[in-house]
N, C-alpha and C positions, 0 to 999 in steps of 0.2 A: 459550455461542456455539460453534457448530461451524464447520468449514471452509466448509460450504455457506452458513451465515449470514454469514460473513465475505465470501464471494463476492456474496451478495445485497446486502449493505451497499455494496460497491464499485459494483455495477451501479446501485443507487439513486442514488448520488452522480453517476455518469455521466449518468443520466437528467436530473438537475437541471441539469447543465452544458449538454447538448445533446440535443434531442429526436430528431435524425436519426441517433443512434448505433445504432439498431436495424438500419438498412439497411447499415451499414458494418462492416468488420473492425476490431476494437479491438486496439491494441497499447499497451504500457506500457514506459516506461523508469524505472528505479529509481535514486534518489539517496539513499544513507544520509546522515543528518545527525548529526554528532557534537555533542552538547549540552554546553555548558559549565555548570559549577556544579551538576551533578546526580550522583547516585550510581548507578554501574552495579553490578549484582550478578554473580555467577559465570555465570549463564545468559546475561546480556547480553554478557559477555566472549566466550563461545563464539560467539554470533551475530555480534558485532562482528569477531572475529578469524578466523572460519572461514567464515561464510556471506555477510555483507554486505561482502565485500571488493571491491576494484576489479576483480580478475580475474573475479569472478562477475557483476558488473553493468555494467562498462564496455562501451560499444558493443553493448549487447544489447537487443533488443526482445522483450518477453514477451507472450504471449497472455493472455487472461483467466485461464484455468485454470493456466497456468504461473506467473503472478504470485501467484495465490492459494496455490498449493502452495509457492512460494518464500518467502512471507511468513507462512505458518502453521507454527508450531513444535509439537513434541510437547507433550502436557499442556495443550492448548488455550491456548497463549500466542501473542499477536499484538502487532504494533507498538503502542506506547502511543498514538501518533497518526500519521496519514498525511495529508499535504497533497496535494491533487490539482490539477493544472494542465493546461489544454488546451494542448498543445504544437504540434500540426500537424493539419490536416484536409485531405483530398483527396476526390475523388469516391468512392473505394473504401475508404479507411481513415482512422481517427482515431488519433492518438498522444497519449497522456496521460503527463505527467511525474508521478511519485510521489516526493515527498520524505518519507522514512521515518525515524521515530525508531529509534534503535538500542537502545532499551529495550523489552523484550518483557514483557508483563504478561498476567494473566488477564482475562477479559472484564469483570469487575466493576470493574477498575481503569482501563479505557480512557478516553481523553479524547473529547470531542465527542459525548457521549451526547445532548445537546440537539438535535443534527441529526436524530436518529432512525435514524442509520446509523453508529454508532461503529466504528472510530476515524477515519473519513474526514471531511474537510472540504474544500470547494472554495475555492481561493484564486485570485484574479484576477491 
C-alpha cells in the first residue's frame, strides 16, 4: 500500500459515511489511542513520543492531504487501525474525528481488511 492507496481508503470510508462529502471541504481531527495490554515496538515508540503528541494534534484540523501525510510513516507503515467518526457537518465543511492506533504496521498487518479499505472503519 502506498500513501496514495491510504488516501483512497480514507476517502472510500468517507463516502460510506456521507454521500454529500464531494461538495464540501473535509477536515479531520486526530486522537491517538493508547492501547492497553499490547506490545509497542521501537518504531511505535518514536511515533508515540515524537509524532502523535498532544502538541502535534491538539486543537488542530487537518485537510485530507495533511492527515494522510501525518499518518503515513516511512517504510510504508500506517496505523494498525483508524476509527472514523462524523463529528460535525455544515453547508461548507465536514469534520471527521479519527481515533488512531499508536501502533504502526506494514499493510499486510493492518486491521479491517474486510471493509475493503484498511485500516479504516466507520464507527457510529
